C-alpha positions as CSV (number, residue, x, y, z in Angstrom):
1,X,-10.4,-9.5,-15.7
2,X,-13.6,-9.8,-13.7
3,X,-13.5,-8.9,-10.0
4,X,-14.3,-11.8,-7.7
5,X,-14.5,-12.3,-4.0
6,X,-12.5,-15.3,-2.8
7,X,-13.7,-16.1,0.6
8,X,-10.9,-16.8,3.1
9,X,-10.8,-19.0,6.1
10,X,-11.7,-16.9,9.1
11,X,-10.8,-17.4,12.8
12,X,-9.3,-15.9,15.9
13,X,-5.8,-16.4,17.2
14,X,-4.2,-15.7,20.5
15,X,-1.9,-12.6,20.7
16,X,-0.4,-10.7,23.6
17,X,-3.1,-11.5,26.2
18,X,-6.0,-10.9,23.8
19,X,-7.4,-12.6,20.6
20,X,-7.1,-11.2,17.1
21,X,-9.6,-11.9,14.2
22,X,-8.0,-12.9,10.9
23,X,-8.7,-14.0,7.4
24,X,-6.5,-16.5,5.6
25,X,-6.3,-17.2,2.0
26,X,-4.4,-20.4,1.1
27,X,-1.6,-20.9,-1.4
28,X,1.9,-22.5,-1.7
29,X,4.9,-21.5,0.4
30,X,5.2,-19.1,3.4
31,X,2.3,-16.8,4.0
32,X,2.4,-13.0,3.6
33,X,1.3,-11.4,6.9
34,X,-0.9,-8.4,6.0
35,X,-1.5,-5.4,8.4
36,X,-4.2,-2.8,7.8
37,X,-4.5,0.9,8.3
38,X,-5.7,3.1,11.2
39,X,-9.4,2.3,11.3
40,X,-9.6,-0.6,8.7
41,X,-9.5,-4.4,8.9
42,X,-8.2,-7.5,7.3
43,X,-10.7,-7.2,4.6
44,X,-8.6,-4.4,3.2
45,X,-6.6,-7.0,1.5
46,X,-9.4,-8.9,-0.2
47,X,-8.6,-7.5,-3.7
48,X,-4.8,-8.2,-3.4
49,X,-5.7,-11.7,-2.2
50,X,-7.8,-12.3,-5.4
51,X,-5.2,-10.9,-7.6
52,X,-2.5,-13.0,-6.0
53,X,-4.6,-16.0,-7.3
54,X,-3.2,-18.6,-4.9
55,X,0.4,-17.8,-5.8
56,X,1.1,-17.2,-2.1
57,X,-1.0,-17.5,1.2
58,X,-2.0,-14.3,2.9
59,X,-2.6,-14.2,6.6
60,X,-4.3,-10.9,7.4
61,X,-5.1,-9.7,10.8
62,X,-7.5,-7.3,12.6
63,X,-5.2,-5.3,14.9
64,X,-6.3,-4.8,18.5
65,X,-9.2,-2.5,18.8
66,X,-10.3,-3.0,15.2
67,X,-12.7,-5.2,13.3
68,X,-13.6,-8.4,15.2
69,X,-10.5,-8.4,17.4
70,X,-10.6,-7.7,21.0
71,X,-10.8,-4.1,22.1
72,X,-9.3,-3.8,25.5
73,X,-8.9,-0.4,27.2
74,X,-5.2,-0.5,26.5
75,X,-2.3,-0.5,25.9
76,X,-2.1,0.6,22.2
77,X,0.7,2.0,20.1
78,X,3.0,0.4,17.4
79,X,5.1,-1.5,19.9
80,X,2.0,-3.2,21.3
81,X,0.6,-4.0,17.9
82,X,4.0,-5.5,17.0
83,X,3.9,-7.7,20.1
84,X,0.5,-8.8,19.1
85,X,1.4,-9.7,15.6
86,X,4.5,-11.5,16.8
87,X,2.5,-13.6,19.2
88,X,-0.1,-14.4,16.6
89,X,2.6,-15.6,14.2
90,X,4.0,-17.8,16.9
91,X,0.6,-19.3,17.6
92,X,0.1,-20.0,14.0
93,X,3.5,-21.6,13.6
94,X,4.9,-19.0,11.2
95,X,8.6,-18.3,10.8
96,X,10.1,-15.3,9.3
97,X,7.6,-13.9,6.8
98,X,7.3,-11.0,4.4
99,X,5.1,-8.4,6.3
100,X,2.9,-6.2,4.2
101,X,1.6,-3.1,6.0
102,X,-0.8,-0.4,4.5
103,X,-0.8,3.0,6.1
104,X,-0.6,2.6,10.0
105,X,0.0,-1.2,9.2
106,X,3.3,-0.2,7.7
107,X,4.4,1.5,11.0
108,X,3.4,-1.7,12.8
109,X,5.5,-3.7,10.4
110,X,8.6,-1.6,11.0
111,X,8.1,-1.9,14.8
112,X,7.8,-5.7,14.3
113,X,11.1,-5.7,12.3
114,X,12.8,-3.7,15.1
115,X,11.4,-5.7,18.1
116,X,11.2,-9.2,16.5
117,X,13.7,-9.4,13.7
118,X,13.5,-13.2,13.6
119,X,9.8,-12.9,12.5
120,X,10.5,-10.7,9.5
121,X,12.0,-11.9,6.1
122,X,11.1,-8.7,4.3
123,X,8.9,-5.5,4.5
124,X,6.4,-4.1,2.1
125,X,5.3,-0.6,3.1
126,X,2.2,0.6,1.3
127,X,1.8,4.4,1.8
128,X,3.0,4.2,5.2
129,X,6.0,3.5,7.6
130,X,7.4,7.1,7.7
131,X,5.8,10.4,8.9
132,X,4.1,12.0,5.9
133,X,4.9,15.4,4.7
134,X,3.6,18.1,7.1
135,X,5.9,21.0,6.5
136,X,3.3,22.9,4.4
137,X,0.4,24.3,6.5
138,X,-2.3,23.1,4.0
139,X,-0.9,19.5,4.2
140,X,-1.2,19.5,8.0
141,X,-4.6,21.0,8.0
142,X,-5.8,18.4,5.3
143,X,-4.5,15.6,7.4
144,X,-6.1,17.0,10.6
145,X,-9.5,17.4,8.9
146,X,-9.4,13.9,7.3
147,X,-8.6,12.3,10.6
148,X,-11.1,14.4,12.6
149,X,-13.9,13.4,10.0
150,X,-12.9,9.7,10.3
151,X,-13.1,9.8,14.1
152,X,-16.5,11.5,13.9
153,X,-17.7,8.8,11.6
154,X,-16.8,6.2,14.1
155,X,-19.4,7.7,16.4
156,X,-22.2,7.7,13.9
157,X,-24.8,4.9,13.4
158,X,-26.4,3.7,10.3
159,X,-29.8,1.9,9.8
160,X,-28.4,-0.7,7.4
161,X,-25.4,-1.8,5.5
162,X,-27.0,-0.5,2.4
163,X,-27.2,2.9,3.9
164,X,-23.6,2.8,4.9
165,X,-22.6,1.8,1.3
166,X,-24.7,4.6,-0.1
167,X,-23.0,7.1,2.3
168,X,-19.5,6.2,0.9
169,X,-20.8,6.2,-2.7
170,X,-21.6,9.9,-2.2
171,X,-18.0,10.5,-1.0
172,X,-14.9,11.1,-3.2
173,X,-12.8,8.4,-1.6
174,X,-14.1,5.7,-3.9
175,X,-14.6,7.1,-7.4
176,X,-17.4,5.3,-9.4
177,X,-14.9,3.8,-11.8
178,X,-13.1,2.2,-8.8
179,X,-16.3,1.0,-7.0
180,X,-16.2,-2.8,-6.8
181,X,-17.3,-5.9,-4.8
182,X,-14.1,-5.7,-2.6
183,X,-15.0,-2.2,-1.4
184,X,-18.5,-3.4,-0.6
185,X,-17.2,-6.3,1.3
186,X,-14.9,-4.1,3.3
187,X,-17.7,-1.7,4.1
188,X,-20.1,-4.4,5.1
189,X,-17.5,-6.0,7.5
190,X,-16.7,-2.6,8.9
191,X,-20.0,-2.2,10.7
192,X,-21.0,-4.1,13.9
193,X,-24.1,-4.2,15.9
194,X,-27.7,-4.7,14.7
195,X,-29.9,-2.5,12.4
196,X,-30.9,0.2,12.9
197,X,-28.0,0.9,15.2
198,X,-25.0,-0.2,13.1
199,X,-21.7,1.5,13.7
200,X,-18.0,1.1,12.6
201,X,-16.2,-1.5,14.7
202,X,-13.0,0.4,15.2
203,X,-12.8,1.6,18.8
204,X,-12.3,5.3,19.0
205,X,-10.0,5.1,22.0
206,X,-7.8,2.7,20.2
207,X,-7.6,5.0,17.1
208,X,-6.9,8.1,19.3
209,X,-4.3,6.2,21.4
210,X,-2.5,5.0,18.3
211,X,-2.4,8.5,16.8
212,X,-1.1,10.0,20.1
213,X,1.6,7.5,20.7
214,X,2.3,5.7,17.5
215,X,3.7,8.3,15.1
216,X,6.6,9.7,17.0
217,X,9.2,10.7,14.5
218,X,12.3,9.7,16.5
219,X,10.9,6.3,17.2
220,X,9.9,5.9,13.5
221,X,13.4,6.9,12.2
222,X,15.2,4.6,14.7
223,X,13.1,1.6,13.6
224,X,13.8,2.3,10.0
225,X,17.5,2.5,10.7
226,X,17.5,-0.9,12.4
227,X,15.9,-2.7,9.5
228,X,18.1,-5.5,8.3
229,X,15.9,-7.1,5.8
230,X,14.8,-6.1,2.2
231,X,12.2,-3.3,2.1
232,X,9.8,-2.4,-0.7
233,X,8.0,0.9,-0.5
234,X,5.0,1.4,-2.8
235,X,3.1,4.7,-2.8
236,X,0.1,6.4,-4.3
237,X,0.3,9.6,-6.4
238,X,-2.9,11.0,-4.6
239,X,-3.8,11.3,-1.0
240,X,-7.1,10.2,0.5
241,X,-9.2,11.4,-2.5
242,X,-8.3,11.9,-6.2
243,X,-6.5,15.2,-6.8
244,X,-5.0,15.5,-3.3
245,X,-1.3,15.8,-2.9
246,X,0.4,12.4,-2.1
247,X,1.1,11.5,1.4
248,X,4.5,10.5,0.3
249,X,5.9,13.0,-2.1
250,X,9.4,12.7,-3.6
251,X,11.0,14.8,-0.8
252,X,9.6,12.4,2.0
253,X,10.7,9.4,-0.1
254,X,14.2,10.7,-0.2
255,X,14.2,11.1,3.6
256,X,13.1,7.4,3.9
257,X,15.8,6.3,1.5
258,X,18.4,8.1,3.7
259,X,17.3,5.9,6.6
260,X,16.9,2.7,4.5
261,X,19.4,3.1,1.6
262,X,18.6,-0.2,-0.1
263,X,14.9,0.4,-0.1
264,X,13.2,-0.5,-3.3
265,X,10.5,2.2,-4.5
266,X,7.5,2.0,-6.8
267,X,4.8,4.6,-7.6
268,X,1.5,3.0,-8.5
269,X,-0.2,5.2,-11.2
270,X,-3.8,6.3,-11.0
271,X,-4.6,5.3,-7.4
272,X,-5.2,7.0,-4.1
273,X,-4.3,5.9,-0.6
274,X,-7.4,3.8,-0.5
275,X,-7.7,2.6,-4.0
276,X,-4.1,1.4,-4.1
277,X,-5.4,-1.7,-2.3
278,X,-9.1,-1.9,-3.0
279,X,-9.3,-0.7,-6.5
280,X,-8.5,-3.1,-9.4
281,X,-5.5,-1.4,-10.8
282,X,-3.7,-1.0,-7.5
283,X,-4.5,-4.6,-6.3
284,X,-3.1,-6.1,-9.4
285,X,0.1,-4.1,-9.3
286,X,0.6,-4.8,-5.6
287,X,-0.1,-8.5,-6.0
288,X,2.5,-8.9,-8.8
289,X,5.2,-6.8,-7.3
290,X,4.8,-8.3,-3.8
291,X,4.9,-11.8,-5.3
292,X,8.1,-11.1,-7.0
293,X,9.6,-9.3,-4.0
294,X,8.7,-12.1,-1.6
295,X,10.4,-14.6,-3.9
296,X,13.6,-12.6,-3.3
297,X,13.3,-12.7,0.5
298,X,14.6,-15.8,2.3
299,X,12.3,-17.0,5.0
300,X,13.6,-18.5,8.2
301,X,12.5,-21.9,9.5
302,X,9.0,-22.0,11.0
303,X,8.7,-21.3,14.7
304,X,7.9,-24.0,17.2
305,X,4.4,-23.8,18.6
């Protein structure tokens, strides 16, 4: 199947004292609400939206401090992001919806389910939602290095979007066989400013604040225990690049299952933390699986505006 870019409706919506940018792909039924990772944007879900092929609408947000959303000095953290998402859903007239969160977005999704259970009909956690395996020193070191490099990249400038694409083509995160128009659209949107001083839009302070506050293990476990809706966890067999250990090995998955006993689980073969969403194989699997899962989650009536 050829890869296409289906352009969504774009706009901004009021949240908790700020405005969030969004993309919206139409379709029948209640929308899926899609939440991106630590430094990403709503464009992360472009491939899944194309593979969903109008079966369901997707309402994807730029979280505060990212993309074209407002970037206040604070506050940040998963609880604040959850309040933003709940307010944005209310402003759009959405009732309880299936929330799809990738990486940090999965942590936001669990916070939303804990704080605003009336907004959530089901949770799809994509390589996120629980503290990754850090018991082995090399795993901790690898995560620290990856995050430090990403923060450093937020400080760099690029003369053009073509130069930014070229940079990522030289990196192992998007192998040549997975490179596609969705990844290019994601990278193009990721940059703000004007040439030759383009830089990633994600605010460094927001990223650091979320890392410092948002991944506290006791809070994470408490949120997972409180979930009263169906949960689907989908994970990649590789970390940030091919060949790396997964962020969610079997031992960590079993810890999650102890907190959410009824959680469904699926491993997507041949993908990484990034290509599970933006590669053709991962996007197709996620679209089909999420469509089936959402059909088994009972949404509540729409909220009043």
